[in-house]
ROVEXSE-586839 format. One line per field, with one value per atom (N, C-alpha, C, CB): residue number from 1; residue in one letter; atom name; y, z negated, x. Coordinates in steps of 0.2 Angstrom, whole numbers, padded with zeros to 4 digits. Atoms other than C-alpha are relative to their C-alpha. Glycine has a CB too. Layout:
nr = [NUM, ...]
rest = [a, ...]
atom = [CA, ...]
yy = [Y, ...]
zz = [Z, ...]
xx = [X, ...]
% end
This chain:
nr = [1, 1, 1, 1, 2, 2, 2, 2, 3, 3, 3, 3, 4, 4, 4, 4, 5, 5, 5, 5, 6, 6, 6, 6, 7, 7, 7, 7, 8, 8, 8, 8, 9, 9, 9, 9, 10, 10, 10, 10, 11, 11, 11, 11, 12, 12, 12, 12, 13, 13, 13, 13, 14, 14, 14, 14, 15, 15, 15, 15, 16, 16, 16, 16, 17, 17, 17, 17, 18, 18, 18, 18, 19, 19, 19, 19, 20, 20, 20, 20, 21, 21, 21, 21, 22, 22, 22, 22, 23, 23, 23, 23, 24, 24, 24, 24, 25, 25, 25, 25, 26, 26, 26, 26, 27, 27, 27, 27, 28, 28, 28, 28, 29, 29, 29, 29, 30, 30, 30, 30, 31, 31, 31, 31, 32, 32, 32, 32, 33, 33, 33, 33, 34, 34, 34, 34, 35, 35, 35, 35, 36, 36, 36, 36, 37, 37, 37, 37, 38, 38, 38, 38, 39, 39, 39, 39, 40, 40, 40, 40, 41, 41, 41, 41, 42, 42, 42, 42, 43, 43, 43, 43, 44, 44, 44, 44, 45, 45, 45, 45, 46, 46, 46, 46, 47, 47, 47, 47, 48, 48, 48, 48, 49, 49, 49, 49, 50, 50, 50, 50, 51, 51, 51, 51, 52, 52, 52, 52, 53, 53, 53, 53, 54, 54, 54, 54, 55, 55, 55, 55, 56, 56, 56, 56, 57, 57, 57, 57, 58, 58, 58, 58, 59, 59, 59, 59, 60, 60, 60, 60, 61, 61, 61, 61, 62, 62, 62, 62, 63, 63, 63, 63, 64, 64, 64, 64, 65, 65, 65, 65, 66, 66, 66, 66, 67, 67, 67, 67, 68, 68, 68, 68, 69, 69, 69, 69, 70, 70, 70, 70, 71, 71, 71, 71, 72, 72, 72, 72, 73, 73, 73, 73, 74, 74, 74, 74, 75, 75, 75, 75, 76, 76, 76, 76, 77, 77, 77, 77, 78, 78, 78, 78, 79, 79, 79, 79, 80, 80, 80, 80, 81, 81, 81, 81, 82, 82, 82, 82, 83, 83, 83, 83, 84, 84, 84, 84, 85, 85, 85, 85, 86, 86, 86, 86, 87, 87, 87, 87, 88, 88, 88, 88, 89, 89, 89, 89, 90, 90, 90, 90, 91, 91, 91, 91, 92, 92, 92, 92, 93, 93, 93, 93, 94, 94, 94, 94, 95, 95, 95, 95, 96, 96, 96, 96, 97, 97, 97, 97, 98, 98, 98, 98, 99, 99, 99, 99, 100, 100, 100, 100, 101, 101, 101, 101, 102, 102, 102, 102, 103, 103, 103, 103, 104, 104, 104, 104, 105, 105, 105, 105, 106, 106, 106, 106, 107, 107, 107, 107, 108, 108, 108, 108, 109, 109, 109, 109, 110, 110, 110, 110, 111, 111, 111, 111, 112, 112, 112, 112, 113, 113, 113, 113, 114, 114, 114, 114, 115, 115, 115, 115, 116, 116, 116, 116, 117, 117, 117, 117, 118, 118, 118, 118, 119, 119, 119, 119, 120, 120, 120, 120, 121, 121, 121, 121, 122, 122, 122, 122, 123, 123, 123, 123, 124, 124, 124, 124, 125, 125, 125, 125, 126, 126, 126, 126, 127, 127, 127, 127, 128, 128, 128, 128, 129, 129, 129, 129, 130, 130, 130, 130, 131, 131, 131, 131, 132, 132, 132, 132, 133, 133, 133, 133, 134, 134, 134, 134, 135, 135, 135, 135, 136, 136, 136, 136, 137, 137, 137, 137, 138, 138, 138, 138, 139, 139, 139, 139, 140, 140, 140, 140, 141, 141, 141, 141, 142, 142, 142, 142, 143, 143, 143, 143, 144, 144, 144, 144, 145, 145, 145, 145, 146, 146, 146, 146, 147, 147, 147, 147, 148, 148, 148, 148, 149, 149, 149, 149, 150, 150, 150, 150, 151, 151, 151, 151, 152, 152, 152, 152, 153, 153, 153, 153, 154, 154, 154, 154, 155, 155, 155, 155, 156, 156, 156, 156, 157, 157, 157, 157, 158, 158, 158, 158, 159, 159, 159, 159, 160, 160, 160, 160]
rest = [m, m, m, m, n, n, n, n, t, t, t, t, e, e, e, e, e, e, e, e, i, i, i, i, r, r, r, r, l, l, l, l, v, v, v, v, p, p, p, p, f, f, f, f, k, k, k, k, s, s, s, s, e, e, e, e, y, y, y, y, t, t, t, t, s, s, s, s, a, a, a, a, f, f, f, f, k, k, k, k, t, t, t, t, l, l, l, l, n, n, n, n, e, e, e, e, a, a, a, a, w, w, w, w, i, i, i, i, s, s, s, s, h, h, h, h, y, y, y, y, f, f, f, f, k, k, k, k, m, m, m, m, e, e, e, e, p, p, p, p, m, m, m, m, d, d, d, d, y, y, y, y, l, l, l, l, a, a, a, a, l, l, l, l, d, d, d, d, h, h, h, h, p, p, p, p, q, q, q, q, t, t, t, t, y, y, y, y, i, i, i, i, l, l, l, l, d, d, d, d, k, k, k, k, g, g, g, g, g, g, g, g, y, y, y, y, i, i, i, i, v, v, v, v, v, v, v, v, a, a, a, a, l, l, l, l, k, k, k, k, g, g, g, g, e, e, e, e, t, t, t, t, v, v, v, v, v, v, v, v, g, g, g, g, v, v, v, v, c, c, c, c, a, a, a, a, l, l, l, l, i, i, i, i, k, k, k, k, m, m, m, m, v, v, v, v, g, g, g, g, k, k, k, k, a, a, a, a, y, y, y, y, d, d, d, d, f, f, f, f, e, e, e, e, l, l, l, l, a, a, a, a, k, k, k, k, m, m, m, m, g, g, g, g, v, v, v, v, s, s, s, s, p, p, p, p, s, s, s, s, h, h, h, h, q, q, q, q, g, g, g, g, q, q, q, q, g, g, g, g, i, i, i, i, g, g, g, g, g, g, g, g, l, l, l, l, l, l, l, l, g, g, g, g, k, k, k, k, h, h, h, h, i, i, i, i, l, l, l, l, a, a, a, a, k, k, k, k, a, a, a, a, k, k, k, k, e, e, e, e, f, f, f, f, g, g, g, g, a, a, a, a, s, s, s, s, t, t, t, t, v, v, v, v, y, y, y, y, l, l, l, l, e, e, e, e, s, s, s, s, n, n, n, n, s, s, s, s, v, v, v, v, l, l, l, l, v, v, v, v, p, p, p, p, a, a, a, a, l, l, l, l, a, a, a, a, l, l, l, l, y, y, y, y, r, r, r, r, k, k, k, k, l, l, l, l, g, g, g, g, f, f, f, f, v, v, v, v, e, e, e, e, i, i, i, i, s, s, s, s, g, g, g, g, f, f, f, f, r, r, r, r, s, s, s, s, p, p, p, p, y, y, y, y, e, e, e, e, r, r, r, r, c, c, c, c, d, d, d, d, i, i, i, i, q, q, q, q, m, m, m, m, v, v, v, v, h, h, h, h, h, h, h, h, l, l, l, l, q, q, q, q, n, n, n, n, l, l, l, l]
atom = [N, CA, C, CB, N, CA, C, CB, N, CA, C, CB, N, CA, C, CB, N, CA, C, CB, N, CA, C, CB, N, CA, C, CB, N, CA, C, CB, N, CA, C, CB, N, CA, C, CB, N, CA, C, CB, N, CA, C, CB, N, CA, C, CB, N, CA, C, CB, N, CA, C, CB, N, CA, C, CB, N, CA, C, CB, N, CA, C, CB, N, CA, C, CB, N, CA, C, CB, N, CA, C, CB, N, CA, C, CB, N, CA, C, CB, N, CA, C, CB, N, CA, C, CB, N, CA, C, CB, N, CA, C, CB, N, CA, C, CB, N, CA, C, CB, N, CA, C, CB, N, CA, C, CB, N, CA, C, CB, N, CA, C, CB, N, CA, C, CB, N, CA, C, CB, N, CA, C, CB, N, CA, C, CB, N, CA, C, CB, N, CA, C, CB, N, CA, C, CB, N, CA, C, CB, N, CA, C, CB, N, CA, C, CB, N, CA, C, CB, N, CA, C, CB, N, CA, C, CB, N, CA, C, CB, N, CA, C, CB, N, CA, C, CB, N, CA, C, CB, N, CA, C, CB, N, CA, C, CB, N, CA, C, CB, N, CA, C, CB, N, CA, C, CB, N, CA, C, CB, N, CA, C, CB, N, CA, C, CB, N, CA, C, CB, N, CA, C, CB, N, CA, C, CB, N, CA, C, CB, N, CA, C, CB, N, CA, C, CB, N, CA, C, CB, N, CA, C, CB, N, CA, C, CB, N, CA, C, CB, N, CA, C, CB, N, CA, C, CB, N, CA, C, CB, N, CA, C, CB, N, CA, C, CB, N, CA, C, CB, N, CA, C, CB, N, CA, C, CB, N, CA, C, CB, N, CA, C, CB, N, CA, C, CB, N, CA, C, CB, N, CA, C, CB, N, CA, C, CB, N, CA, C, CB, N, CA, C, CB, N, CA, C, CB, N, CA, C, CB, N, CA, C, CB, N, CA, C, CB, N, CA, C, CB, N, CA, C, CB, N, CA, C, CB, N, CA, C, CB, N, CA, C, CB, N, CA, C, CB, N, CA, C, CB, N, CA, C, CB, N, CA, C, CB, N, CA, C, CB, N, CA, C, CB, N, CA, C, CB, N, CA, C, CB, N, CA, C, CB, N, CA, C, CB, N, CA, C, CB, N, CA, C, CB, N, CA, C, CB, N, CA, C, CB, N, CA, C, CB, N, CA, C, CB, N, CA, C, CB, N, CA, C, CB, N, CA, C, CB, N, CA, C, CB, N, CA, C, CB, N, CA, C, CB, N, CA, C, CB, N, CA, C, CB, N, CA, C, CB, N, CA, C, CB, N, CA, C, CB, N, CA, C, CB, N, CA, C, CB, N, CA, C, CB, N, CA, C, CB, N, CA, C, CB, N, CA, C, CB, N, CA, C, CB, N, CA, C, CB, N, CA, C, CB, N, CA, C, CB, N, CA, C, CB, N, CA, C, CB, N, CA, C, CB, N, CA, C, CB, N, CA, C, CB, N, CA, C, CB, N, CA, C, CB, N, CA, C, CB, N, CA, C, CB, N, CA, C, CB, N, CA, C, CB, N, CA, C, CB, N, CA, C, CB, N, CA, C, CB, N, CA, C, CB, N, CA, C, CB, N, CA, C, CB, N, CA, C, CB, N, CA, C, CB, N, CA, C, CB, N, CA, C, CB, N, CA, C, CB, N, CA, C, CB, N, CA, C, CB, N, CA, C, CB, N, CA, C, CB, N, CA, C, CB, N, CA, C, CB, N, CA, C, CB, N, CA, C, CB]
yy = [-0001, 0579, 0006, -0004, -0007, 0596, -0002, 0005, 0000, 0596, 0003, 0002, -0004, 0606, -0006, 0007, 0007, 0588, -0003, -0005, 0006, 0582, 0004, -0001, -0005, 0586, -0004, 0002, 0006, 0581, 0002, 0002, 0001, 0575, -0005, -0003, 0003, 0569, -0007, 0003, 0007, 0550, -0003, -0001, 0004, 0539, -0006, 0000, 0009, 0520, -0001, -0006, 0003, 0519, -0001, 0005, 0000, 0523, -0004, 0004, 0005, 0510, -0005, -0006, 0006, 0497, 0003, -0003, -0003, 0510, 0004, 0007, -0003, 0519, -0007, 0003, 0005, 0502, -0003, -0005, 0003, 0496, 0005, -0003, -0004, 0512, 0000, 0006, 0001, 0510, -0007, 0003, 0008, 0490, 0001, -0006, 0000, 0494, 0001, 0003, -0003, 0506, -0004, 0011, 0003, 0496, -0005, -0002, 0008, 0478, 0001, -0003, -0001, 0486, 0000, 0006, -0002, 0493, -0005, 0008, 0003, 0483, -0006, 0005, 0003, 0472, 0003, -0007, 0000, 0473, -0001, -0005, 0002, 0475, 0001, 0003, -0003, 0475, 0006, 0000, -0007, 0492, 0003, 0005, -0002, 0495, -0003, -0001, 0002, 0481, 0005, -0007, -0002, 0491, 0006, 0002, -0007, 0508, -0003, 0006, 0000, 0500, -0004, -0003, 0004, 0488, 0003, -0006, -0003, 0499, 0008, -0004, -0009, 0518, 0003, 0002, -0005, 0523, 0000, -0003, 0000, 0515, 0004, -0006, -0003, 0519, 0007, -0005, -0006, 0535, 0005, -0001, -0006, 0545, 0000, 0000, 0000, 0540, 0003, -0007, -0003, 0545, 0006, -0003, -0006, 0562, 0003, 0000, -0001, 0559, 0002, -0007, -0003, 0564, -0004, 0012, 0001, 0557, 0003, -0007, -0005, 0566, -0005, 0006, 0005, 0556, 0005, -0004, -0004, 0563, -0005, 0001, 0003, 0560, 0003, 0002, -0003, 0562, -0004, -0002, 0001, 0561, -0004, -0004, 0005, 0546, -0004, -0005, 0005, 0538, 0001, 0000, -0002, 0539, -0003, -0003, 0000, 0542, 0001, 0005, -0001, 0547, 0000, 0005, 0001, 0546, 0003, -0009, -0002, 0552, 0002, 0005, -0001, 0551, 0005, -0009, -0005, 0564, -0005, 0010, 0005, 0553, 0005, -0010, -0004, 0560, -0004, 0001, 0002, 0558, 0001, 0005, -0004, 0556, -0002, -0004, 0002, 0557, 0000, -0008, -0001, 0561, 0006, -0003, -0006, 0574, 0005, -0002, -0003, 0578, 0001, -0005, -0001, 0583, -0004, 0005, 0001, 0575, -0007, 0007, 0006, 0559, 0002, -0008, 0001, 0562, -0006, 0004, 0007, 0544, -0002, -0005, 0005, 0532, 0005, -0001, -0003, 0544, -0006, 0007, 0005, 0534, 0003, -0008, -0002, 0541, -0007, 0007, 0005, 0528, -0001, 0000, 0000, 0523, 0003, -0006, -0002, 0528, 0010, -0006, -0007, 0546, 0004, 0002, -0002, 0548, 0003, -0005, -0004, 0563, 0006, -0003, -0007, 0575, 0005, -0003, -0005, 0584, -0002, 0007, 0004, 0574, -0001, -0010, 0001, 0570, 0006, -0003, -0007, 0588, 0004, 0003, -0004, 0594, -0005, 0000, 0004, 0579, 0003, -0005, -0003, 0586, 0006, 0003, -0005, 0602, 0002, 0004, 0001, 0598, -0002, -0008, 0004, 0587, 0005, -0006, -0004, 0601, 0005, 0002, -0005, 0615, -0002, 0000, 0003, 0602, -0001, -0006, 0001, 0599, 0007, -0001, -0004, 0617, 0004, 0000, -0002, 0621, -0005, 0000, 0004, 0607, 0002, -0008, -0003, 0618, -0005, 0000, 0005, 0606, 0006, -0008, -0006, 0616, -0004, 0004, 0004, 0600, -0005, -0004, 0006, 0586, -0004, 0001, 0006, 0570, -0003, -0002, 0005, 0559, -0005, 0002, 0004, 0542, -0004, -0004, 0002, 0536, -0003, 0008, 0003, 0527, 0003, -0006, -0004, 0533, -0002, -0001, 0003, 0522, 0005, -0009, -0005, 0535, 0005, 0002, -0005, 0546, 0006, -0003, -0003, 0555, 0004, -0004, -0002, 0556, 0004, -0008, -0006, 0564, 0007, -0004, -0007, 0576, 0006, -0001, -0006, 0581, 0002, -0004, -0002, 0581, 0006, -0006, -0005, 0593, 0007, -0002, -0006, 0604, 0003, -0001, -0002, 0605, 0003, -0008, -0004, 0609, -0002, 0005, 0004, 0595, 0002, -0008, -0002, 0595, -0008, 0008, 0006, 0578, 0000, -0004, 0002, 0573, -0006, 0000, 0006, 0559, -0002, 0000, 0001, 0550, -0005, 0009, 0002, 0544, -0008, 0004, 0007, 0526, 0000, -0006, -0001, 0520, -0010, 0003, 0008, 0503, -0003, -0001, 0002, 0501, -0002, 0004, 0003, 0490, 0003, -0008, -0004, 0500, 0007, -0001, -0008, 0517, 0001, 0002, -0001, 0524, 0009, -0005, -0009, 0544, 0001, 0004, -0004, 0554, 0008, 0001, -0007, 0571, 0004, 0001, -0003, 0584, 0007, -0001, -0009, 0601, 0006, -0001, -0005, 0615, 0006, 0002, -0005, 0623, 0006, 0000, -0008, 0641, 0002, 0003, -0002, 0641, -0002, -0006, -0001, 0637, 0006, -0003]
zz = [-0005, 0183, 0001, 0005, -0002, 0189, 0008, -0005, -0005, 0208, 0004, 0001, -0003, 0210, 0000, -0005, 0000, 0207, 0006, -0004, -0005, 0223, 0006, 0004, -0005, 0239, 0007, 0000, -0009, 0257, 0004, 0007, -0006, 0271, 0006, -0003, -0007, 0288, -0002, 0006, -0001, 0289, 0003, 0005, -0004, 0293, -0001, -0001, 0000, 0296, -0005, 0003, 0007, 0279, -0005, -0004, 0004, 0273, 0001, 0001, -0005, 0284, -0005, 0008, 0006, 0268, -0004, -0003, 0004, 0258, 0004, -0004, -0004, 0271, 0000, 0008, 0000, 0272, -0006, 0003, 0005, 0255, -0006, -0003, 0002, 0249, 0002, 0001, -0003, 0261, 0002, 0003, 0002, 0259, -0007, -0001, 0007, 0241, 0000, -0004, 0002, 0241, 0007, 0001, -0005, 0257, -0002, 0004, 0004, 0249, -0005, -0003, 0007, 0232, 0002, -0004, -0003, 0240, 0006, 0004, -0007, 0257, 0002, 0006, -0002, 0267, 0007, 0000, -0007, 0280, 0007, 0000, -0006, 0297, 0006, 0001, -0004, 0314, 0000, 0003, -0003, 0317, -0007, 0002, 0004, 0300, 0000, -0007, -0003, 0306, 0005, 0003, -0005, 0320, -0001, 0007, 0003, 0310, -0004, -0005, 0005, 0295, 0003, -0007, -0002, 0304, 0006, 0002, -0005, 0319, 0000, 0006, 0000, 0313, 0006, -0005, -0006, 0326, 0007, 0001, -0005, 0340, 0000, 0002, 0000, 0336, -0002, -0007, 0002, 0327, 0003, -0007, -0001, 0330, 0008, -0006, -0005, 0346, 0006, 0000, -0005, 0354, -0001, 0001, 0001, 0348, -0006, 0004, 0006, 0330, -0006, -0001, 0006, 0313, -0007, -0002, 0005, 0296, -0006, -0001, 0003, 0281, -0008, 0000, 0005, 0265, -0008, 0003, 0009, 0245, -0003, -0007, 0004, 0235, -0007, 0004, 0008, 0216, -0001, -0007, 0000, 0217, 0005, -0006, -0007, 0229, 0001, 0001, 0000, 0224, 0007, -0008, -0004, 0238, -0004, 0007, 0003, 0230, 0003, -0005, -0003, 0243, 0008, -0002, -0007, 0262, 0002, 0003, -0004, 0275, 0007, -0004, -0008, 0295, 0004, 0004, -0004, 0308, 0006, 0002, -0006, 0322, 0007, -0003, -0006, 0341, 0001, 0007, -0002, 0346, 0009, -0004, -0009, 0368, 0001, 0007, -0003, 0377, -0006, 0004, 0004, 0362, -0001, -0007, 0000, 0357, -0007, 0000, 0006, 0342, 0002, -0007, -0001, 0342, -0002, -0001, 0002, 0329, -0006, -0001, 0006, 0316, -0007, 0001, 0009, 0296, 0000, -0007, 0001, 0292, -0004, 0007, 0001, 0283, -0008, 0008, 0006, 0266, -0006, -0002, 0007, 0251, -0005, 0002, 0006, 0233, -0007, -0002, 0005, 0222, -0007, -0002, 0006, 0207, -0006, -0001, 0005, 0195, 0000, 0003, 0000, 0202, 0003, 0005, -0004, 0207, -0003, 0001, 0005, 0200, -0003, -0004, 0003, 0200, 0006, -0001, -0006, 0216, 0006, -0003, -0005, 0227, 0007, -0004, -0005, 0239, 0003, 0000, -0002, 0240, 0004, -0005, -0004, 0244, 0009, -0007, -0006, 0257, 0006, -0001, -0004, 0265, 0004, -0005, -0003, 0266, 0005, -0005, -0001, 0272, 0009, -0007, -0004, 0286, 0006, -0004, -0004, 0292, 0002, -0002, -0002, 0294, 0006, -0006, -0005, 0305, 0007, -0004, -0007, 0316, 0004, -0002, 0000, 0316, 0005, -0004, -0003, 0322, 0006, -0006, -0007, 0335, 0004, -0002, -0005, 0344, -0001, 0010, 0000, 0338, -0005, -0005, 0002, 0335, -0005, 0008, 0004, 0325, -0003, 0004, 0002, 0314, -0003, -0005, 0002, 0311, -0004, 0001, 0005, 0298, -0001, -0006, 0003, 0293, -0007, 0005, 0008, 0275, -0002, -0006, 0003, 0265, -0006, -0001, 0005, 0252, -0008, 0002, 0006, 0239, -0003, 0001, 0000, 0240, -0002, 0008, 0002, 0229, 0000, -0006, 0002, 0223, 0007, -0003, -0008, 0243, 0004, 0005, -0005, 0251, -0005, 0000, 0003, 0236, 0003, -0007, -0004, 0242, 0007, 0000, -0008, 0261, -0002, 0006, 0001, 0255, -0002, -0005, 0003, 0246, 0006, -0008, -0007, 0261, 0005, 0005, -0005, 0273, 0004, 0002, -0006, 0282, -0002, 0001, 0000, 0284, 0003, 0006, -0004, 0289, 0008, -0003, -0007, 0307, 0001, 0006, -0002, 0314, 0008, -0001, -0008, 0332, 0003, 0004, -0002, 0333, -0002, -0004, 0002, 0336, -0004, 0007, 0005, 0322, 0001, -0012, -0001, 0325, -0008, 0005, 0005, 0307, -0003, -0003, 0003, 0298, -0005, -0002, 0004, 0283, 0000, -0005, -0001, 0290, -0001, 0008, 0001, 0284, 0000, -0009, 0000, 0283, 0005, -0008, -0006, 0297, -0002, 0008, 0000, 0295, 0005, -0006, -0004, 0304, -0004, 0007, 0003, 0301, 0005, -0004, -0003, 0310, 0000, -0002, 0002, 0311, -0002, 0002, 0000, 0314, -0005, 0006, 0008, 0295, -0003, -0003, 0006, 0290, -0002, 0003]
xx = [-0005, -0546, 0000, 0001, 0000, -0542, 0002, 0007, 0000, -0544, 0006, -0004, -0008, -0528, 0005, 0003, -0004, -0519, 0001, -0003, 0000, -0525, 0005, -0011, -0002, -0517, -0003, 0010, 0002, -0524, 0005, -0009, -0005, -0513, -0003, 0006, 0002, -0517, 0002, 0004, 0000, -0518, 0007, -0008, -0005, -0501, -0001, 0007, 0002, -0501, 0001, 0005, 0000, -0494, -0007, 0005, 0007, -0513, -0004, -0003, 0008, -0521, -0003, 0003, 0003, -0523, -0003, 0006, 0005, -0529, -0008, 0006, 0006, -0541, -0005, 0003, 0004, -0548, -0004, 0003, 0002, -0549, -0005, 0006, 0004, -0557, -0008, 0003, 0005, -0570, -0003, 0000, 0002, -0572, -0004, 0006, 0003, -0575, -0006, 0001, 0007, -0592, -0004, -0001, 0004, -0598, -0004, 0002, 0001, -0597, -0004, 0005, 0003, -0603, -0008, 0002, 0008, -0620, -0003, -0001, 0000, -0621, 0005, 0001, -0005, -0611, 0003, -0002, -0004, -0597, -0003, 0005, 0000, -0603, 0007, -0006, -0004, -0594, 0003, -0003, -0001, -0594, 0005, -0009, -0004, -0585, 0008, -0003, -0008, -0571, 0003, 0000, -0006, -0566, 0001, -0002, -0004, -0565, 0006, -0005, -0005, -0555, 0005, -0002, -0005, -0545, 0005, -0003, -0003, -0540, -0001, -0001, -0001, -0539, 0003, 0004, -0003, -0527, -0003, 0007, 0003, -0536, -0007, -0001, 0010, -0555, -0001, -0004, 0001, -0552, 0005, 0001, -0005, -0536, 0002, 0008, 0000, -0532, -0006, 0003, 0005, -0549, -0002, -0005, 0002, -0548, -0003, -0003, 0003, -0554, 0006, -0004, -0006, -0544, -0002, 0000, 0002, -0543, 0004, -0001, -0003, -0539, 0002, -0005, -0001, -0532, 0002, 0008, -0002, -0531, 0004, -0008, -0006, -0516, 0000, 0007, -0002, -0514, 0006, -0006, -0007, -0497, 0003, 0002, 0002, -0493, -0006, 0005, 0005, -0508, -0007, -0003, 0005, -0522, -0006, 0000, 0008, -0539, -0004, -0002, 0005, -0550, 0003, -0003, -0001, -0550, -0008, 0003, 0006, -0564, 0002, -0003, -0002, -0563, -0006, 0001, 0004, -0570, 0002, 0003, -0001, -0573, -0005, -0006, 0004, -0576, -0006, 0005, 0007, -0593, 0000, -0008, 0000, -0591, -0007, 0005, 0006, -0608, -0005, 0001, 0005, -0618, -0001, 0001, 0004, -0629, 0005, -0009, -0005, -0615, 0007, 0000, -0008, -0596, 0004, 0002, -0002, -0591, -0004, 0002, 0003, -0595, 0003, 0001, -0003, -0591, 0000, -0004, 0001, -0588, 0006, 0001, -0005, -0578, 0004, 0007, -0002, -0578, -0001, -0004, 0001, -0573, 0004, 0002, -0003, -0566, 0000, -0003, -0001, -0559, -0004, 0006, 0004, -0570, 0002, 0000, -0004, -0559, 0002, 0008, -0002, -0557, -0008, 0007, 0007, -0578, -0001, -0005, 0001, -0586, 0004, -0001, -0007, -0570, 0000, 0010, 0000, -0573, 0004, 0004, -0006, -0562, -0006, 0006, 0003, -0578, 0000, -0005, 0000, -0580, 0005, 0000, -0006, -0563, 0001, 0008, 0000, -0564, -0002, -0003, 0006, -0581, 0003, -0007, -0002, -0575, 0007, 0000, -0007, -0558, -0003, 0004, 0001, -0566, -0005, -0003, 0003, -0578, 0003, -0006, -0006, -0564, 0003, 0005, -0003, -0555, -0004, 0004, 0006, -0572, 0001, -0010, 0000, -0571, 0005, -0001, -0005, -0555, 0002, 0006, 0000, -0556, -0005, -0001, 0005, -0570, -0007, 0003, 0005, -0584, -0006, 0003, 0004, -0600, -0006, -0004, 0007, -0611, 0004, -0006, -0003, -0605, -0007, 0007, 0002, -0614, 0000, 0002, 0000, -0617, -0005, 0000, 0005, -0626, 0000, -0001, 0001, -0630, -0006, 0001, 0005, -0641, -0003, 0002, 0003, -0654, 0001, -0007, -0001, -0648, 0008, 0001, -0008, -0630, -0002, 0004, 0002, -0639, 0006, -0005, -0005, -0622, 0003, 0004, -0003, -0616, -0005, 0001, 0005, -0632, 0001, -0010, -0001, -0630, 0005, 0001, -0006, -0613, -0003, 0009, 0000, -0618, -0004, -0005, 0004, -0632, 0003, -0004, -0001, -0623, 0005, 0004, -0005, -0608, -0005, 0004, 0005, -0625, -0002, 0001, 0002, -0630, -0006, 0002, 0008, -0648, -0002, -0004, 0002, -0659, -0002, -0005, 0005, -0664, -0002, 0003, 0003, -0671, 0001, -0009, 0001, -0672, 0007, 0001, -0007, -0652, -0001, 0006, 0001, -0651, 0008, -0002, -0007, -0637, 0002, -0003, -0002, -0627, 0001, 0007, -0001, -0627, -0007, 0005, 0007, -0641, 0000, -0002, 0003, -0641, -0001, 0003, 0001, -0641, -0008, 0002, 0008, -0659, 0000, -0004, 0002, -0654, 0005, 0002, -0005, -0646, 0001, -0004, -0001, -0639, 0005, 0001, -0003, -0631, 0001, -0003, -0003, -0620, 0000, 0010, 0001, -0622, 0008, -0007, -0003, -0605, 0001, 0000, -0001, -0608, -0004, -0002, 0004, -0617, 0006, -0009, -0007, -0599, 0004, 0006]
% end
């Protein structure tokens, strides 16, 4: 598929179920859903958007094929967290994750951020390769609320 067929649009309430479904699919496939997952996925408006965050939706036609969130980190060492990136299994490996990631980093910079943090797991090899390609580097020492987190990364946006 050509990524030119993909439109990136800001989240609207009509995308709530797709946001949850796409993320729940990959989380449940590799891990288990945790309390923080339900908080973000069941309440994206109050947990992410109302707190100064942002969610982008990738559309092919009118079908949601990918999502990614930018969560404001208040009182933390980093400005935002890239989180809840999910791409439909039938559309993986086609560059959509890269489009979402670049868009989220540009949005963070637009919001005045200097750093974007993320948490992942070493079994998610394609995701980690994407994050490195986007310019994220591994760090350590930040306490995660997720049992599955065994890798933490940061992107310094002046390098963008």
